[in-house]
N, C-alpha and C positions, 0 to 999 in steps of 0.2 A: 397647435404644435407647427412652428415653422420648421419647412424642410428646407436643408440646405446640403451641400456634398457630405457634411459630417454624419448628418441624420441618415442619408442615402447609403454611406459608408456603412455605418453600424446595422442597420437593416440588410445590406448585404450579405455580411460578415454571419448575422444571425440566419438569413435565409441558406447562406452555404452549409452551415453547420445543421440546420433542420433538414436539409437535403439530402446529405451526408449518412445522418442519423436515419433517415426515412429507409435507406438502403440496408442499414443493420437489422430494422427490425421487420421482422417479416409481417406482423399483424397491418402494417400500411401496404394499399396495393401499390405497384411499382409506378404506376400513372401519376401519384402523388410527389414522387420523386422527380418525375418528368414536368411535371407543373411548376414546383420550386424551381427544378433549371432554368426553365424561361421565366419567372419571376427573378431569378439572379441576372439573367441576361439583360430584363429591363432594368434593373436598379443599377448595372454596371454602366448600361448607355445613360442612365439619368445622371452618373456621377461626371460622365466625362461632357455629357450635351445638355447642361442645365438651361442654357439659352433659347434649347429648341422646345417645341411645344410638347407637351406629355404624350399627345394622340400621336405627333410625329413619331417620338421615341418609342411608344408601343407598336407601330407598324414596322419600325426598323427591329425593333426586340422579335417580332412576329416573324418577319422575312427570314431574320438571323437563324433562327431555330428552325424553320422550314426548311430552308438551304442546308444546314448541318445535318437534319434528320434523312431530306433525300440523298447527302453525299455519302449516306452509309450505304447506298446500293453499288456505289464505287468500289473496285476490288483492285484498285493499283497497288503494286506491293509496296511501295513508300509510305501510302496512304494506311494500309493493314498495318504495316509496321507501328507509326505513330498511333494508331487505335490501340494496338497490344501493350503502350506503355501505361502506367497510372494515369498520367496527367493527359495524354490522349484519349485514353476511354472517357474519364471526367467532362473532357471539354467537346470530344468528337463522338461521343457513343459507340454504339455498336450493333449493328443489326436493325434493319429498315420495320418499323412497326407504324401502322395507319393511326392507331389509336393514341402513340405518342405526340401526333399531329393536334391530336383533339387535347390532350393534356396541356400543350404549350400553348395553345388558344384559351383554353379556360383561365391558365394560371396568369398569363397577360392581361384578359380581361379583367380579372379579379384585383391585380395589381395595380392595374391603371385607374379603375373604379376609386380603389381605397384612396391612391395616389389624387386623381384629379376631384371626386367628390368630399371626401372625409377628412382631407387634411389641408389647414390653411396656405394659401399660395403667397409665395414671396412676394 
């Protein structure tokens, strides 16, 4: 399977769909949605950073995910107002949880291994 921007785009759309679905179905743990969120971050970066190594992309995605999670400890009025919108909640989350950091790391590690080891390089 040749991975190109189009492939990453379709994988991103599928991941977003699965992530949103995981929040609606209570049979899935919340951490699954968090892992899928981090996978979407990785795929989004791959879309725009195709010439960057997958390893660097994974690190950038992990740092982004951690920064977003840690930013949930900030209670600035304008940031809280953004988080209360649908898009703000989807992109920035709400309420810091340590286990979200673990879920992000597991999700990014999983997609990195799939992307780097199982898929044919360009």
